[in-house]
N, C-alpha and C positions, 0 to 999 in steps of 0.2 A: 504494500500500500504506500502510495506517495503521501507526503504531507504538503499542504499549502500554508505558508506562513505570511501573515499580513504585516508588512514592514514599510508601508508607504506613508504613514501618518507623520505629521510634524510634532505633535505633542505640545499644543499651545499652553496647556495648563502647567507644563513643566518649565516654562520660560522663567529666567533667562538661559537655563541650561541648554535648551533646544534651539537657540538662535544659531548655533554654530555646528550642531550635529543632530541627526534624527534621534527621536526618543529611544528607539531600540538600541542605539549605540552608546547610550550613557553607561559608564562603567560602574559595576558593583562587584565587590569581592575580586577585584583584579581583572575582570573581563567585561566586555559589553553585555548588556542584558540579552541580546540576541544570541550570543555565544552560549550563554547558560541554557537558553531554550533549545538550541541545537543539541547540546549535550544530553538534555532530557529526552529528546526525540531519539537520539542514537541509542541511549540506554533502553528505550522502549522498543527498539528493533526497527525504527523507521530511519532509513539512511538516504532516501531520495527525496529531496525537498525542492519545491518551487517557491521562490520568494517573490512576493508582490511588492514592488518598490516604487518610489516616486520622489519624495522630499529628500534632497541631498543624497540621492541614491548612490553616487560615487563613493561616499564614505562606507557604504555597505559592500558594494561590489569589489572595491579595492582591498578591503580587509579580508573578505571571505573567499574571493576568487571562485574557483570551481568546486571548492569544498574538500579537495583531496587531502589537504593538510589537517583537516578535522575528521577524516575518516568517513566522509559523506560525499554525495553527488548533489551539487546545487545548480539550479537553473533560475533565471530571473525573467520577470515580465514587469513592464511598467504599467501602472494603473492609468487609465485614460482620464477623460474630463469628468466622468461621473464619480460622485463621491458616495461613501457609505460602505459598510462591510459586504453587502451583497454584490455591489459593483466591483469591489476588490477581489472577492472570490471568483466572480465571473471573468475577470481578466485572465485567469489561469486556465480557462477552458481548453485552449489549444494544446496545452501541455499535460492534460490529465484525461485519461480514457477509462478509468475504473473508479471504484469507491475510493475515497480519500479522506484523510484527516485534515481538518481546517483549524487553525489556531492563530490567535493574536501573537505578534512577535514581541510583546512586552509583558507576558504572563510567566510568572515563576511558579512551577508546580512540581510534584514528584513524578518521576518516570513511571512508577507503578500505576498511577492513575491514568496516564495516557494509554498504557498498554491494556489496562482493564477496560477502558472506554472502547477501544478498538475491538476487543474481544466481545464485548457486549453488543456492539453493532453487528458483528458477524453472526451472532447467534439469533438475532431478531430481524424480522422484516420491518421496513419503515424507511421513510425518506431520509431521516437523520437521527442521530443520537446526540443528545446535548449533555455536556458535563455540567453538573450543578453542585454548588458548594454552600453549605449552611453558613449564614453570616448573622451578626448581631445588629448591625446598622443597615437595615434593608433599604432605607431611603436613598442609599448611594448606588444601588444596583438595579438591574432588571431582574424581577422576581417571578419565578415560575410556580404554578400550582400543579400538583402531580396526583394522579389517581391511577392505580393499577399499572404503574410504570410508564404511563403516557402523560405528556404535558397537556393539561386541560385549560390552562389560562396563563397569561403572561402580561405583566405590566412594568413599565419603566419607572423606577424610583417611587414606588407607591408609599403614600403616608400611612395607609392602613392595608394590611394583608395578613392572613393567617399563616402564610408560608414564609419561611426564611431562606428559601433555596434560590441562590443567586446564579445567574448565567455566568459561567466561567470563561466564556469566549473560546472554548475548546469543543470541537464538534467532529463527529464522524458522519460523512455524507455518502448517500447513494450516488452512483454515477449519473442518475437521472436528475440530480439536483440542478444542474445547469439549465435544463429545460424550464424548471420552476423559477430560477433566478431571472430568466428573461421576461417572465410575466410580472415581476414585481414593479410597482409604480413608486414614484418618489414620495417620501414622507412629508410631513408638514415643514420640516427643515430642509427639504430639497435633496435628501439623501436616500439611497437605495439600501434598505435595512434587511439584514439576514434574519432579524427577529420576526419579520413577516412570515417566514417559514416556520418559526417556532410556534407562532400563533395558529398555524394552519390545522392543528389537530393530528398531524402525522409525525410528530416528533416524540421519540422515546427519551426517557430520562436516565442518566447514570449519576448517582450521587457519589462525589469524590470523597475519598477517605483521608488523604494526606494534606500536606501544606499547599496553599494556593494564595497567590497575591497578584492582582491586576493593578499595575502601577499607574495611577492617573494623576497623582499630585506628588510634589517633590519629596515630602517627608516619608512617603511610602518606600522610597529608595533605601532609606536607612533601615527599615524593617526587613526588606529583602536582603540587604547587605549582611545584617546580623545572622539571618537564617543560613545563608550560604557560607559565611565564615565558620559557623558551628559545624557544618557538614565537611569542610575541607580537611584533608590530612595535613599534618605538620610537615613543613618543608623549610630547610635552612641551606639554601644554595649560596647565599651571600655570607659575609663575615659578621660574626657577633662577638664583640670583644669587650670584656669587662662590664657586662650588662647584667642587671637582675631581671630575670624573665619569669613571670608567673602566668601560667596558662599556655595555650597553643599559639605558636608563632609561625607564620609563613613568610619566608624571605627569598626573593628572587636573585638571580645572578647579578654580579657587579655592584651589589648593595653592601654598605658598611654600616653597622650599628655599633656604637662604642660609648662607654661611660654613661649609660642611660638606664631608665627603668621602663620595662614593658609589661603591660597586663594584657593577656590574650583573652579571646581570640583577636589577633591583629594580623594584617597583611601589609607587607612592604614591597612595592614593585621594584623592577630592575633599575640599577644605576642610581639609586637614591642614597642619601646620607642622613643618618639619624644620630645626633650627638654632637658635642658632649652635652650632658645634663638635660636631655630631652625626656619627657614623660609621655609615653604612648599608652593610652588606656583602652579598655575593652571595646570591641565593636568598630575598630578603626581600620579603614583601607586607605593606603597611601599609594599613589601612582608611580610612574616611572620618572626618574630624574628630579626627584624632590629633595629638599634640604630642610630638615627640621632640627633645630639645635638650640643651645644656650638658654636653658630654662624655659623652653616653649612646651606647651601641653596640647595634645590632640586627643579628644575623647569622643567615641561613638560617632565618627564622622567619615565622610568620603572626600578625600583629596585627590583630584585628578592629576594629570601629568605636569611636571615642571613647577610645582608649588613651592614657594619659599616662606618659611616662618622661622627666622634665625635668632630672634632676640625677644625673650620675655613675652611671648604671644600665647593667648589662650583661645583655642578653637574647640567648641563643644557642640555636639548634636547638629552638625552643619554639613552642607554639601558645597564644595569649592571647585570651581572650574579650572581649566588648564591655565598654567603660567600666571597664577595669581601670586602677588608679592605682598606679604604682610609687613608693614613697618614695625619698628621696635615698639613693644608695649601695646600692640593692638589687642583689644579685648572683645571677644564675642560673648554677649550676654545670652543665656539660654534658659533663664528661670525668672518668673514674675515675682514681685514682692508679695502678692496675695496668694501665691501658689496655685493660681487658677490655670486652666488649660490655655494654650497659646493660640491666637488667631492669626491667620495669614491671608493676604489679599490675592485672590486667584481670578484673573480675568474680570476685574471690577467688582467681585463679590467677596465679602469678608467671610472666610471659612474658619470654623472651629476645628483645629487639627486633632483635638482630643488628646494632645500630648502636653504634659506638664514641663517637658524640657525640649526646646527646639531653638537652634541658633539661627544662622544666616544661610541663605542660598545665594551664591555669587557666580556670575558668569565669567567667561574667559578673559584673561589679560587685564584684570583690574588690579589696582594698587591702593594700599592704605598707607597713610602717613603715621608718624610716631604718635603714640598715645591716643589713637582713634578708638572708637567704640561703636558697636552695632547692637541695637536692642533686639529682643527675642522675636523670631518669626519674620524678620525683614528680608527683602530681596534686593540685591545690588546687581545691576546689569553688567554686560560685557564692556571692556575697555573704559572703565570708569577710574577716576582719581578721587580718593577720599582723603582730604587734607589732614594735616597734623591737628590733633585735638578735636576733630569733628565727632559728634555723637549722631549716628544715623538712627533716626526714630521714625522713618517712613521709607517706603520702597524708592529705589533710585533707578531711573531709566538708563538704558544703554548710552554709552559715550557721554556721560555727565561728569562734571568736576564739581566737588563740594569743598568749599574752604570757609574757615571761620575768620571773620574780620575782627581783629583784636584792637581794642582801644586802650592805649597805654596812658598812664598818668605819671609824669615825672616830678619828683619832689627832691629838691636839693637838700643834702644832709650837712652841708658846710655851715659852720657857725661864723 
């Protein structure tokens, strides 16, 4: 069975991180999200994958190529001018001639559930089998009602529903599905939705047993990162010199850790330097070519490639883009005085993250000045300058410079 992976989306709710790369190429636990998805497919026995791409597709095709270095065969198709999940799956029709697995390219789940869903589809007749996962906050998902193994009702983000079974965006399709996709009409938002087929009364349900996370907002990257770090085997291919290490540590080639304190699980990418006197705390992933040193602390964060935090910097519960430079003494606040949950602005709407600790989300190539500070849950765009002593208490757009205008008063002390 082939798999069709949807990797065409921009991921607007994950800005500023997706201004420079597609959502599925954001790194967690040392690899792009999409690579983790491919690993799960491979472990489930699916090695022939069709990727539907569009937004910054060269980032995907250049990284994965024909898939041979990942032990897979990859083909690509560009999604056309129609939008929506049904349109995306329909783009792959010329490359698929039998039953197939369909999956979003930004979903982290267990390979065992993928394999079980495919097997369930093969055992039963039906247009499609839908992976469902029980969730607590059903208002954030499409929710299915199930009776005798069939989906009898489906609603997007319902305020009231007896069911808690969310659409996982993982499906097994009959080869006749493409005929049905061609019949779908645009939704109220102008998109062609695969959920129209879920509502058709011909969809079977498979309730997933393991881990599942569909990453739609930035802070969910931290959840997936921690899950994957916990699964990874220990690896020390770089040098670890005169460090105290508590817990699991993964270190890539060309990296040096020295005179520092590490609490795992933690991942350090290739050709990075940690030390002296750095403190790396649990849940942290650090990318390639980074430099963390001189009494700087990183806790439960994702630092992408080329990040520098060399002097007295604190980075907690944050996601930091490529080549960000933290000036001496930069402090990221990640906790409210009232200990309440932190809110963050997503596409003009203030969202309660449900997290009591959340730091900053920073785009690529941004710099902070000495003794600057960022308040919890704020976002700073790409290629920004945050001047010395600035307190960032609202989101900062791309290519913005913030400076404090200091008013000095001079008093002579001469008698």
